[in-house]
N, CA, C and O of each residue as an XYZ file, in Angstrom:
716
protein
N     -22.961     -4.274    -13.718
C     -22.159     -4.812    -12.625
C     -20.995     -5.651    -13.168
O     -19.917     -5.677    -12.575
N     -21.218     -6.338    -14.301
C     -20.156     -7.165    -14.867
C     -18.951     -6.326    -15.271
O     -17.808     -6.739    -15.074
N     -19.204     -5.152    -15.833
C     -18.098     -4.270    -16.231
C     -17.329     -3.801    -14.994
O     -16.101     -3.733    -15.018
N     -18.036     -3.483    -13.930
C     -17.373     -3.054    -12.695
C     -16.564     -4.185    -12.080
O     -15.481     -3.954    -11.542
N     -17.079     -5.402    -12.154
C     -16.340     -6.550    -11.623
C     -15.095     -6.848    -12.467
O     -14.077     -7.290    -11.934
N     -15.174     -6.606    -13.787
C     -13.971     -6.759    -14.628
C     -12.935     -5.702    -14.267
O     -11.740     -5.990    -14.198
N     -13.403     -4.468    -14.035
C     -12.494     -3.409    -13.596
C     -11.876     -3.767    -12.250
O     -10.685     -3.546    -12.026
N     -12.690     -4.318    -11.360
C     -12.199     -4.751    -10.049
C     -11.127     -5.824    -10.199
O     -10.120     -5.798     -9.490
N     -11.333     -6.754    -11.105
C     -10.337     -7.815    -11.338
C      -9.029     -7.233    -11.877
O      -7.947     -7.699    -11.520
N      -9.126     -6.221    -12.731
C      -7.927     -5.564    -13.254
C      -7.168     -4.846    -12.138
O      -5.942     -4.926    -12.058
N      -7.901     -4.152    -11.287
C      -7.277     -3.465    -10.145
C      -6.634     -4.486     -9.216
O      -5.521     -4.278     -8.732
N      -7.333     -5.590     -8.966
C      -6.780     -6.653     -8.111
C      -5.485     -7.213     -8.698
O      -4.521     -7.458     -7.972
N      -5.470     -7.414    -10.013
C      -4.263     -7.923    -10.671
C      -3.106     -6.957    -10.465
O      -1.994     -7.379    -10.147
N      -3.359     -5.666    -10.643
C      -2.310     -4.671    -10.485
C      -1.821     -4.611     -9.036
O      -0.618     -4.519     -8.790
N      -2.751     -4.663     -8.078
C      -2.361     -4.662     -6.663
C      -1.531     -5.881     -6.318
O      -0.574     -5.795     -5.549
N      -1.903     -7.022     -6.892
C      -1.124     -8.234     -6.642
C       0.286     -8.091     -7.211
O       1.257     -8.495     -6.572
N       0.401     -7.521     -8.402
C       1.717     -7.312     -9.014
C       2.561     -6.366     -8.156
O       3.752     -6.604     -7.954
N       1.950     -5.307     -7.659
C       2.682     -4.362     -6.807
C       3.061     -5.023     -5.475
O       4.122     -4.746     -4.916
N       2.185     -5.893     -4.978
C       2.502     -6.632     -3.752
C       3.684     -7.568     -3.938
O       4.514     -7.716     -3.042
N       3.760     -8.200     -5.108
C       4.917     -9.062     -5.405
C       6.193     -8.237     -5.497
O       7.241     -8.641     -4.992
N       6.098     -7.074     -6.146
C       7.268     -6.181     -6.213
C       7.709     -5.787     -4.805
O       8.901     -5.785     -4.496
N       6.748     -5.458     -3.966
C       7.066     -5.079     -2.584
C       7.711     -6.243     -1.848
O       8.639     -6.042     -1.064
N       7.234     -7.447     -2.091
C       7.826     -8.630     -1.456
C       9.272     -8.841     -1.859
O      10.118     -9.143     -1.017
N       9.561     -8.683     -3.150
C      10.946     -8.807     -3.609
C      11.821     -7.683     -3.064
O      13.007     -7.880     -2.799
N      11.225     -6.506     -2.900
C      11.997     -5.386     -2.358
C      12.423     -5.625     -0.910
O      13.436     -5.085     -0.465
N      11.663     -6.422     -0.180
C      12.066     -6.763      1.186
C      13.420     -7.477      1.141
O      14.329     -7.155      1.906
N      13.538     -8.441      0.242
C      14.814     -9.154      0.093
C      15.926     -8.205     -0.358
O      17.024     -8.222      0.198
N      15.641     -7.385     -1.358
C      16.655     -6.450     -1.866
C      17.074     -5.478     -0.778
O      18.256     -5.163     -0.642
N      16.106     -5.000     -0.001
C      16.410     -4.071      1.100
C      17.328     -4.740      2.128
O      18.261     -4.117      2.635
N      17.057     -5.995      2.425
C      17.927     -6.724      3.366
C      19.337     -6.883      2.807
O      20.318     -6.733      3.535
N      19.434     -7.186      1.518
C      20.752     -7.353      0.895
C      21.522     -6.033      0.864
O      22.725     -6.006      1.120
N      20.826     -4.940      0.551
C      21.483     -3.626      0.548
C      21.937     -3.271      1.957
O      23.038     -2.753      2.147
N      21.099     -3.547      2.934
C      21.442     -3.252      4.325
C      22.656     -4.070      4.768
O      23.577     -3.538      5.387
N      22.650     -5.354      4.452
C      23.779     -6.206      4.823
C      25.041     -5.782      4.079
O      26.121     -5.727      4.666
N      24.907     -5.481      2.791
C      26.057     -5.034      2.020
C      26.633     -3.736      2.550
O      27.850     -3.565      2.621
N      25.747     -2.823      2.920
C      26.189     -1.550      3.486
C      26.941     -1.770      4.799
O      27.967     -1.135      5.038
N      26.441     -2.656      5.638
C      27.103     -2.930      6.913
C      28.458     -3.594      6.688
O      29.432     -3.255      7.360
N      28.527     -4.529      5.757
C      29.797     -5.210      5.470
C      30.836     -4.222      4.954
O      31.980     -4.222      5.409
N      30.439     -3.381      4.005
C      31.362     -2.388      3.451
C      31.808     -1.400      4.530
O      32.971     -1.001      4.580
N      30.864     -1.013      5.390
C      31.199     -0.046      6.442
C      32.215     -0.623      7.420
O      33.149      0.073      7.819
N      32.047     -1.884      7.811
C      32.956     -2.462      8.805
C      34.254     -2.997      8.207
O      35.297     -2.941      8.859
N      34.210     -3.514      6.978
C      35.426     -4.050      6.370
C      36.325     -2.959      5.782
O      37.550     -3.012      5.890
N      35.682     -1.969      5.158
C      36.464     -0.962      4.452
C      36.360      0.436      5.064
O      36.920      1.399      4.541
N      35.634      0.529      6.177
C      35.453      1.801      6.863
C      34.928      2.876      5.901
O      35.384      4.019      5.911
N      33.964      2.479      5.078
C      33.372      3.397      4.106
C      31.852      3.299      4.221
O      31.299      2.209      4.365
N      31.196      4.435      4.156
C      29.740      4.448      4.203
C      29.230      5.602      3.361
O      29.939      6.585      3.144
N      28.020      5.480      2.898
C      27.392      6.528      2.100
C      25.954      6.709      2.572
O      25.233      5.739      2.803
N      25.557      7.961      2.709
C      24.167      8.233      3.072
C      23.210      7.773      1.977
O      22.050      7.461      2.246
N      23.699      7.733      0.757
C      22.868      7.265     -0.347
C      22.373      5.846     -0.137
O      21.224      5.536     -0.451
N      23.239      4.969      0.399
C      22.835      3.587      0.667
C      21.763      3.514      1.756
O      20.846      2.697      1.680
N      21.886      4.364      2.753
C      20.852      4.399      3.802
C      19.539      4.921      3.243
O      18.471      4.385      3.540
N      19.623      5.966      2.436
C      18.404      6.561      1.891
C      17.699      5.647      0.903
O      16.469      5.634      0.846
N      18.458      4.882      0.124
C      17.812      3.953     -0.806
C      17.048      2.880     -0.025
O      16.011      2.402     -0.485
N      17.551      2.504      1.145
C      16.805      1.567      1.998
C      15.500      2.203      2.464
O      14.466      1.535      2.498
N      15.536      3.478      2.821
C      14.311      4.173      3.246
C      13.319      4.245      2.091
O      12.117      4.063      2.286
N      13.821      4.509      0.893
C      12.948      4.583     -0.280
C      12.285      3.231     -0.546
O      11.090      3.154     -0.831
N      13.084      2.173     -0.448
C      12.521      0.836     -0.659
C      11.506      0.495      0.425
O      10.467     -0.102      0.143
N      11.806      0.873      1.660
C      10.860      0.619      2.746
C       9.570      1.401      2.516
O       8.482      0.883      2.767
N       9.678      2.631      2.045
C       8.485      3.423      1.729
C       7.646      2.715      0.666
O       6.422      2.652      0.778
N       8.304      2.185     -0.362
C       7.592      1.453     -1.407
C       6.910      0.221     -0.831
O       5.746     -0.050     -1.123
N       7.645     -0.522     -0.008
C       7.100     -1.746      0.579
C       5.832     -1.447      1.366
O       4.825     -2.138      1.210
N       5.876     -0.430      2.203
C       4.731     -0.121      3.073
C       3.594      0.538      2.292
O       2.448      0.092      2.364
N       3.908      1.593      1.549
C       2.847      2.369      0.908
C       2.221      1.664     -0.286
O       0.998      1.672     -0.431
N       3.026      1.061     -1.135
C       2.478      0.385     -2.300
C       1.964     -1.001     -1.911
O       1.011     -1.499     -2.510
N       2.582     -1.616     -0.925
C       2.112     -2.912     -0.444
C       0.791     -2.840      0.303
O       0.143     -3.868      0.503
N       0.380     -1.657      0.718
C      -0.885     -1.508      1.458
C      -2.082     -1.910      0.608
O      -3.034     -2.490      1.130
N      -2.056     -1.617     -0.689
C      -3.186     -1.992     -1.544
C      -3.281     -3.514     -1.659
O      -4.381     -4.065     -1.697
N      -2.150     -4.183     -1.714
C      -2.147     -5.647     -1.753
C      -2.670     -6.211     -0.427
O      -3.403     -7.200     -0.413
N      -2.293     -5.584      0.669
C      -2.784     -6.017      1.981
C      -4.294     -5.886      2.059
O      -4.965     -6.775      2.583
N      -4.838     -4.794      1.546
C      -6.287     -4.609      1.520
C      -6.938     -5.661      0.632
O      -7.977     -6.218      0.986
N      -6.336     -5.932     -0.512
C      -6.877     -6.943     -1.429
C      -6.939     -8.314     -0.768
O      -7.879     -9.076     -0.991
N      -5.935     -8.622      0.045
C      -5.880     -9.910      0.723
C      -6.746     -9.940      1.992
O      -6.831    -10.971      2.659
N      -7.378     -8.828      2.319
C      -8.220     -8.700      3.511
C      -7.410     -8.940      4.787
O      -7.887     -9.570      5.731
N      -6.186     -8.431      4.797
C      -5.268     -8.626      5.918
C      -5.066     -7.351      6.737
O      -4.162     -7.286      7.570
N      -5.896     -6.349      6.506
C      -5.717     -5.067      7.187
C      -6.252     -5.123      8.611
O      -6.917     -6.082      9.004
N      -5.958     -4.102      9.358
C      -6.335     -4.047     10.774
C      -7.819     -3.716     10.908
O      -8.347     -2.877     10.178
N      -8.468     -4.370     11.828
C      -9.880     -4.082     12.126
C     -10.138     -4.399     13.591
O      -9.271     -4.926     14.287
N     -11.324     -4.077     14.043
C     -11.698     -4.361     15.428
C     -12.192     -5.804     15.469
O     -13.341     -6.091     15.136
N     -11.302     -6.705     15.885
C     -11.566     -8.132     15.796
C     -12.721     -8.605     16.674
O     -13.453     -9.518     16.294
N     -12.887     -7.999     17.831
C     -13.928     -8.442     18.754
C     -15.300     -8.316     18.112
O     -16.144     -9.199     18.261
N     -15.522     -7.219     17.397
C     -16.819     -6.986     16.762
C     -16.917     -7.755     15.444
O     -17.900     -8.456     15.204
N     -15.910     -7.625     14.602
C     -15.960     -8.179     13.250
C     -16.084     -9.696     13.253
O     -16.779    -10.258     12.407
N     -15.432    -10.356     14.178
C     -15.483    -11.812     14.241
C     -16.798    -12.355     14.757
O     -17.094    -13.536     14.577
N     -17.596    -11.505     15.401
C     -18.841    -11.970     16.009
C     -20.084    -11.687     15.175
O     -21.188    -12.036     15.592
N     -19.935    -11.065     14.011
C     -21.111    -10.716     13.206
C     -21.235    -11.645     12.004
O     -20.289    -12.343     11.638
N     -22.418    -11.639     11.398
C     -22.678    -12.521     10.262
C     -21.913    -12.050      9.024
O     -21.416    -10.925      8.968
N     -21.834    -12.937      8.040
C     -21.111    -12.627      6.799
C     -21.747    -11.441      6.082
O     -21.036    -10.583      5.558
N     -23.060    -11.383      6.052
C     -23.761    -10.269      5.381
C     -23.501     -8.954      6.117
O     -23.304     -7.917      5.483
N     -23.501     -8.992      7.427
C     -23.222     -7.782      8.206
C     -21.777     -7.345      8.003
O     -21.490     -6.148      7.975
N     -20.868     -8.300      7.860
C     -19.471     -7.956      7.568
C     -19.362     -7.185      6.259
O     -18.605     -6.219      6.152
N     -20.130     -7.625      5.264
C     -20.121     -6.911      3.990
C     -20.564     -5.461      4.183
O     -19.956     -4.544      3.632
N     -21.620     -5.259      4.962
C     -22.113     -3.897      5.219
C     -21.106     -3.079      6.023
O     -20.912     -1.895      5.747
N     -20.474     -3.689      7.002
C     -19.451     -2.987      7.785
C     -18.300     -2.572      6.876
O     -17.799     -1.452      6.971
N     -17.881     -3.477      5.994
C     -16.813     -3.156      5.047
C     -17.214     -2.023      4.114
O     -16.415     -1.124      3.852
N     -18.445     -2.057      3.610
C     -18.919     -1.012      2.701
C     -18.916      0.339      3.396
O     -18.434      1.324      2.836
N     -19.445      0.396      4.603
C     -19.464      1.655      5.355
C     -18.038      2.134      5.632
O     -17.739      3.318      5.479
N     -17.169      1.224      6.034
C     -15.780      1.591      6.306
C     -15.059      2.106      5.071
O     -14.300      3.072      5.142
N     -15.302      1.455      3.936
C     -14.651      1.874      2.696
C     -15.162      3.243      2.252
O     -14.375      4.126      1.913
N     -16.477      3.411      2.255
C     -17.080      4.648      1.740
C     -16.807      5.846      2.641
O     -16.496      6.931      2.152
N     -16.921      5.659      3.949
C     -16.836      6.807      4.854
C     -15.460      7.027      5.479
O     -15.190      8.110      5.999
N     -14.600      6.036      5.437
C     -13.293      6.193      6.068
C     -12.131      6.004      5.093
O     -11.337      6.921      4.889
N     -12.030      4.822      4.492
C     -10.880      4.510      3.644
C     -10.766      5.444      2.441
O      -9.741      6.102      2.261
N     -11.819      5.505      1.615
C     -11.728      6.306      0.393
C     -11.523      7.793      0.658
O     -10.647      8.395      0.038
N     -12.296      8.414      1.556
C     -12.049      9.844      1.780
C     -10.648     10.133      2.325
O     -10.001     11.084      1.887
N     -10.178      9.329      3.269
C      -8.857      9.574      3.868
C      -7.751      9.382      2.832
O      -6.851     10.216      2.730
N      -7.809      8.297      2.066
C      -6.755      8.032      1.083
C      -6.797      9.019     -0.070
O      -5.750      9.445     -0.559
N      -7.990      9.385     -0.509
C      -8.102     10.383     -1.574
C      -7.518     11.714     -1.106
O      -6.781     12.366     -1.844
N      -7.843     12.107      0.103
C      -7.336     13.368      0.652
C      -5.811     13.345      0.792
O      -5.138     14.318      0.455
N      -5.280     12.247      1.284
C      -3.821     12.142      1.440
C      -3.106     12.101      0.087
O      -2.015     12.656     -0.048
N      -3.706     11.454     -0.909
C      -3.123     11.485     -2.256
C      -3.165     12.911     -2.801
O      -2.197     13.376     -3.403
N      -4.261     13.590     -2.594
C      -4.424     14.968     -3.056
C      -3.399     15.887     -2.388
O      -2.840     16.772     -3.035
N      -3.154     15.677     -1.098
C      -2.155     16.491     -0.392
C      -0.728     16.170     -0.827
O       0.124     17.058     -0.852
N      -0.462     14.924     -1.166
C       0.910     14.539     -1.496
C       1.308     14.918     -2.919
O       2.499     15.033     -3.206
N       0.345     15.114     -3.816
C       0.689     15.455     -5.195
C       1.476     16.768     -5.292
O       2.505     16.786     -5.967
N       1.045     17.878     -4.646
C       1.839     19.110     -4.725
C       3.247     18.952     -4.131
O       4.193     19.573     -4.616
N       3.391     18.136     -3.095
C       4.730     17.882     -2.536
C       5.627     17.253     -3.596
O       6.786     17.635     -3.751
N       5.074     16.281     -4.325
C       5.851     15.633     -5.377
C       6.185     16.610     -6.498
O       7.338     16.685     -6.923
N       5.199     17.358     -6.985
C       5.455     18.245     -8.120
C       6.458     19.342     -7.764
O       7.283     19.719     -8.596
N       6.393     19.851     -6.543
C       7.364     20.860     -6.120
C       8.766     20.258     -6.039
O       9.738     20.872     -6.477
N       8.861     19.063     -5.481
C      10.150     18.383     -5.378
C      10.713     18.098     -6.771
O      11.916     18.235     -6.994
N       9.861     17.707     -7.696
C      10.268     17.440     -9.075
C      10.773     18.710     -9.746
O      11.831     18.725    -10.375
N       9.982     19.785     -9.595
C      10.329     21.056    -10.244
C      11.647     21.624     -9.711
O      12.428     22.205    -10.464
N      11.884     21.453     -8.422
C      13.093     21.991     -7.810
C      14.271     21.017     -7.875
O      15.394     21.349     -7.494
N      13.988     19.810     -8.367
C      15.004     18.745     -8.369
C      15.616     18.613     -6.968
O      16.834     18.601     -6.790
N      14.717     18.517     -5.988
C      15.107     18.481     -4.577
C      16.047     17.310     -4.297
O      15.834     16.190     -4.761
N      17.080     17.600     -3.534
C      18.076     16.604     -3.158
C      18.164     16.579     -1.637
O      17.970     17.601     -0.979
N      18.452     15.426     -1.094
C      18.626     15.285      0.342
C      19.721     16.224      0.830
O      20.706     16.462      0.131
N      19.543     16.748      2.023
C      20.556     17.640      2.593
C      21.744     16.861      3.159
O      22.758     17.458      3.520
N      21.627     15.546      3.239
C      22.743     14.716      3.707
C      23.817     14.596      2.634
O      23.510     14.549      1.443
N      25.048     14.548      3.047
C      26.152     14.356      2.101
C      25.984     13.013      1.401
O      25.812     11.983      2.053
N      26.033     13.029      0.095
C      25.859     11.791     -0.666
C      24.421     11.344     -0.738
O      24.141     10.212     -1.133
N      23.497     12.221     -0.359
C      22.083     11.866     -0.356
C      21.495     11.799     -1.758
O      22.128     12.206     -2.732
N      20.287     11.282     -1.843
C      19.620     11.056     -3.124
C      18.630     12.165     -3.441
O      18.319     13.005     -2.597
N      18.143     12.149     -4.676
C      17.071     13.067     -5.035
C      15.804     12.639     -4.290
O      15.606     11.455     -4.019
N      14.961     13.601     -3.965
C      13.792     13.334     -3.124
C      12.505     13.034     -3.875
O      11.612     12.389     -3.324
N      12.387     13.488     -5.127
C      11.090     13.345     -5.773
C      10.625     11.891     -5.943
O       9.416     11.662     -5.906
N      11.507     10.892     -6.128
C      10.982      9.529     -6.272
C      10.221      9.040     -5.035
O       9.179      8.395     -5.154
N      10.743      9.347     -3.866
C      10.049      8.878     -2.667
C       8.752      9.658     -2.453
O       7.788      9.124     -1.906
N       8.728     10.903     -2.877
C       7.486     11.675     -2.760
C       6.448     11.185     -3.771
O       5.246     11.266     -3.518
N       6.908     10.683     -4.902
C       5.990     10.056     -5.856
C       5.434      8.757     -5.273
O       4.269      8.424     -5.486
N       6.265      8.034     -4.544
C       5.812      6.795     -3.911
C       4.697      7.081     -2.902
O       3.755      6.298     -2.783
N       4.797      8.189     -2.181
C       3.741      8.563     -1.231
C       2.423      8.734     -1.975
O       1.401      8.169     -1.585
N       2.454      9.518     -3.051
C       1.241      9.732     -3.844
C       0.734      8.413     -4.413
O      -0.454      8.105     -4.310
N       1.631      7.631     -5.015
C       1.234      6.378     -5.659
C       0.632      5.397     -4.664
O      -0.327      4.693     -4.984
N       1.188      5.348     -3.466
C       0.657      4.439     -2.453
C      -0.783      4.760     -2.098
O      -1.621      3.861     -2.024
N      -1.076      6.031     -1.879
C      -2.453      6.403     -1.539
C      -3.385      6.283     -2.739
O      -4.547      5.910     -2.582
N      -2.883      6.596     -3.947
C      -3.702      6.443     -5.147
C      -4.044      4.967     -5.380
O      -5.180      4.644     -5.727
N      -3.079      4.082     -5.192
C      -3.350      2.648     -5.338
C      -4.317      2.143     -4.278
O      -5.136      1.263     -4.541
N      -4.218      2.704     -3.083
C      -5.144      2.315     -2.031
C      -6.568      2.774     -2.355
O      -7.531      2.075     -2.037
N      -6.707      3.943     -2.985
C      -8.027      4.395     -3.446
C      -8.571      3.414     -4.477
O      -9.723      2.991     -4.386
N      -7.741      3.050     -5.461
C      -8.185      2.107     -6.489
C      -8.583      0.764     -5.885
O      -9.614      0.198     -6.249
N      -7.770      0.254     -4.966
C      -8.092     -1.033     -4.352
C      -9.340     -0.919     -3.487
O     -10.131     -1.858     -3.409
N      -9.518      0.226     -2.838
C     -10.747      0.451     -2.065
C     -11.973      0.410     -2.956
O     -13.000     -0.147     -2.571
N     -11.879      0.996     -4.146
C     -12.987      0.947     -5.103
C     -13.241     -0.492     -5.528
O     -14.391     -0.919     -5.627
N     -12.179     -1.235     -5.777
C     -12.317     -2.644     -6.147
C     -13.014     -3.436     -5.043
O     -13.916     -4.229     -5.312
N     -12.591     -3.215     -3.812
C     -13.210     -3.932     -2.680
C     -14.671     -3.538     -2.517
O     -15.510     -4.378     -2.189
N     -14.975     -2.280     -2.742
C     -16.360     -1.803     -2.660
C     -17.224     -2.479     -3.722
O     -18.332     -2.928     -3.432
N     -16.717     -2.550     -4.944
C     -17.450     -3.197     -6.035
C     -17.700     -4.660     -5.704
O     -18.806     -5.160     -5.910
N     -16.691     -5.352     -5.195
C     -16.853     -6.780     -4.868
C     -17.877     -6.982     -3.756
O     -18.663     -7.928     -3.806
N     -17.876     -6.111     -2.760
C     -18.825     -6.270     -1.661
C     -20.250     -5.943     -2.094
O     -21.194     -6.610     -1.671
N     -20.411     -4.936     -2.922
C     -21.746     -4.639     -3.447
C     -22.201     -5.781     -4.348
O     -23.365     -6.178     -4.307
N     -21.293     -6.308     -5.159
C     -21.621     -7.461     -5.992
C     -21.998     -8.677     -5.166
O     -22.908     -9.420     -5.533
N     -21.309     -8.886     -4.059
C     -21.620    -10.016     -3.179
C     -22.991     -9.847     -2.535
O     -23.732    -10.819     -2.392
N     -23.334     -8.619     -2.144
C     -24.657     -8.377     -1.566
C     -25.768     -8.647     -2.579
O     -26.839     -9.139     -2.223
N     -25.501     -8.319     -3.847
C     -26.499     -8.534     -4.895
C     -26.473     -9.923     -5.514
O     -27.276    -10.216     -6.399
N     -25.565    -10.782     -5.065
C     -25.480    -12.134     -5.597
C     -24.742    -12.237     -6.922
O     -24.825    -13.266     -7.591
N     -24.017    -11.184     -7.319
C     -23.283    -11.182     -8.582
C     -21.833    -11.630     -8.421
O     -21.138    -11.860     -9.411
N     -21.383    -11.751     -7.196
C     -19.984    -12.065     -6.931
C     -19.913    -12.923     -5.680
O     -20.620    -12.669     -4.705
N     -19.061    -13.937     -5.707
C     -18.861    -14.787     -4.540
C     -17.620    -14.284     -3.809
O     -16.512    -14.322     -4.344
N     -17.819    -13.820     -2.596
C     -16.734    -13.274     -1.794
C     -16.601    -14.110     -0.537
O     -17.582    -14.337      0.172
N     -15.410    -14.562     -0.263
C     -15.152    -15.337      0.943
C     -15.122    -14.385      2.131
O     -14.202    -13.579      2.268
N     -16.126    -14.482      2.983
C     -16.200    -13.600      4.149
C     -15.717    -14.293      5.416
O     -15.848    -13.760      6.517
N     -15.157    -15.489      5.248
C     -14.630    -16.209      6.401
C     -13.561    -15.350      7.064
O     -12.720    -14.757      6.388
N     -13.601    -15.289      8.368
C     -12.672    -14.426      9.089
C     -12.087    -15.196     10.255
O     -12.823    -15.774     11.055
N     -10.771    -15.206     10.355
C     -10.089    -15.852     11.472
C      -9.594    -14.793     12.427
O      -8.894    -13.861     12.030
N      -9.958    -14.936     13.679
C      -9.450    -14.007     14.689
C      -7.982    -14.289     14.918
O      -7.547    -15.433     14.781
N      -7.195    -13.260     15.268
C      -5.794    -13.501     15.591
C      -5.651    -14.449     16.766
O      -6.557    -14.556     17.592
N      -4.531    -15.132     16.848
C      -4.316    -16.150     17.876
C      -3.765    -15.580     19.182
O      -2.980    -16.248     19.855
N      -4.149    -14.394     19.546
C      -3.616    -13.800     20.768
C      -4.585    -13.896     21.900
O      -4.290    -13.442     23.006
């Protein structure tokens, strides 16, 4: 179990690093968007490439940031049920959710997205928009996002099993949304 918990800590570190990158990309995306708008209105010039790079950054923020969100336990759940059960039952609910829903869905989506990326790479696919960008980087982001979510799901599973066995201290405190 100690080796699995060390692996979990490594995955958590990587997810945190990717989450920080995603956080900085939010700022960069805003700056690119503002710069694009300023150039468009001041100089009457625009490029589809600037719009597409914003989409690529947004894809990175959402897809790669999802593993960090899972690590922080900030993902969506059924609050009415989850907030009313004991900490031990929460661990079991999380384990069942990870094993039967999160991991199979993310693994399948990563598996489906890999051929899309490899085909785009092989064909050197380019956007059909004038001044558009190459497509394979964003298709790689799709694969990477789901692959990272699989890894983080495994990390969360290891931590919850460790917590059930008394090998890991996991904060199961849960705050319901203020709505």
